Residue, then its C-alpha position, 0 to 999 in steps of 0.5 A: m542426443p546432441l550436447s546443446a539439447v541435453s544442456l537445455l533440458c538439464v537447464f529446464l530440469f533444474i529451474f522446475y526442480r528450484h520452482r517445485l522445490p519450495f513446495t514439497a515441504p510437509n504439510l503444506p495446504p492444498g494448492r497449485m506452483g503454475f508454471p516455472i518462474v511466473g507460476e499463476s502470476l499471468e492469471f493473476l493478473m488476467t483477472g486482475w486487467k478484466g476488473r475481476p481481480e477477487k475472481f483469483f482467489f474465488d475460483r480456488t477457494m472453491k476448487y479446494s474447498s478450502e480459503v487456505f491455499k498455496t500458490s507463486l506470484l510475481c515470481k514467489p511462492m506464497v500462502v494466502l490466507g482468506g476469510a474473516a479468521g484468516n484475517k484475524f489471525l495474520f493481522s493479531n499476530e505481527y511480530k508473534l508468529v508471522t513477520l511482514w514480508m514483501p518480495d522483493n520488487m517491493h524493496k525495490v520501490f519501497p527501499s526500507s519501509f518494509h524491511h525488517t531486518s537489523c537496523n530497518g527492522e529496528a526503524a519499521k518496529k519503532v515507527r508502527m508504535l508511533l501510529p497509535q499514537f495518531l491512530k487512536p480513538e482519541a486523536l481521530r477525534r481530534y481530527v475531525g474538525t480537520m477533516d471536516r474542512i478539508a472535505q469542505a474545501h476540497l468540494d468548493s473546489l470542485l463546485a467551482k470547476h463542474e455545474t454539478l458534481q457528477v464526478a467520479a468517485y474514485p479519482l475524488v477520493k483519492r485526491y481527498t485522502l492525500l490531502l489529508a494523509y498530507r496535512l496530518f501526517v507531514s504538516i502540508e497542506d498545499e493542495k497545488h503540491i499534492a496535485s503535482i504529485e498524485k500522478h506520481y502515485n498514480a504511477l507508483g500504485s500502477g506498478l506495484i502488482t505488475l510482472p518486476i521488469d525493470l525496462p523502461g516504457t513497464p509500469f515496474h520501472k514507472s512505479i521505482k521512478a515514482s517512488k524515487f522523485i516522492r522520496k526526494q520531495l519528502v526528504d526536502i520536507i524533512r530537511q525544512r521541518k529539522v530547520d524549523l525544529s531547531q530553530g523553534n519556529n512556531a509553525a513546528s513543533p515537537t508533537q505537531d505530525i508523525l514526522s516531527n516525532m520521528l525526528l525526535i525518537c526513531d535513529m533513522d537518516e533522513w532517507q530512511i525517514a522518506d522511506q519510511l513516510l512513502g510507505i504509510l502516506f501511500g498506504c493511506y492513499d492506496t487503500i483507505s481511498t478504496t474502502c471509502t470508494l465501496i462505502i460510496k457505491y453501497l450507499s448509493q446502491f441501498p438508500h436505505m441504509y444511506h439515510r440511516v448513515y446520514q441521520g446518525k443512526g449507522v446502518 
């Protein structure tokens, strides 16, 4: 056998062995690792491109008769937990039995938002401890008036542009959640400012669940560029807030929002604070807008439920 063929075979065997290694531990759940390096990423992305990302998970749940299965996605081995029990276990045991982990490509987009090591880990924990103060029921009741006012202004601006409100719900809700997140977390309520950065949040989200290829023109590269742009704008907001707080500006107070609290409590520089804020703001923009859109979808499909909600009777 020629030397080049032997070398190629050795490289292939090495890659195959490295790919299988994370799956050779005992007591792992059922599943398959797919192809070397890419794993099952292509199958996962294909279901997403077809508008049915849940099919990837449902197919494996049925195949293995288990809501827990192993796989390899985005060049990383992982175990997927599904169902109510899996979600309850995961979200009720953070910093106890599980810790937050993100693939390497996430760290390029969110440089320190998800780092749970050394100083970054302590900073992330402090930020997580701040959030309940702004999301507990008493705080949410204080936000109702602001949420209603922003919603009314948002609808009024749409009515001025359209004769009817027959518009796509998802973009409408995404703009609203971004407006609300900036108002509640960093006290920015300029709709023109939000409109100018919304496209960068869209680019950021579009490149997250893709192959991590950082080349010009790829969705992942655009996502990294969008992240840098948003973080730079957040740093400008942070610097202005520091000036306002130091000068005792009436428009700024130490307890007005998460940003002011982070400046007073968290020992982080401006870029670290911007990274943490980016994670919070993007989480609101992406996940909450999806949830709200699904609520609108299902209420439109079940008018009797809509009328009960409209009358304040619940479902």
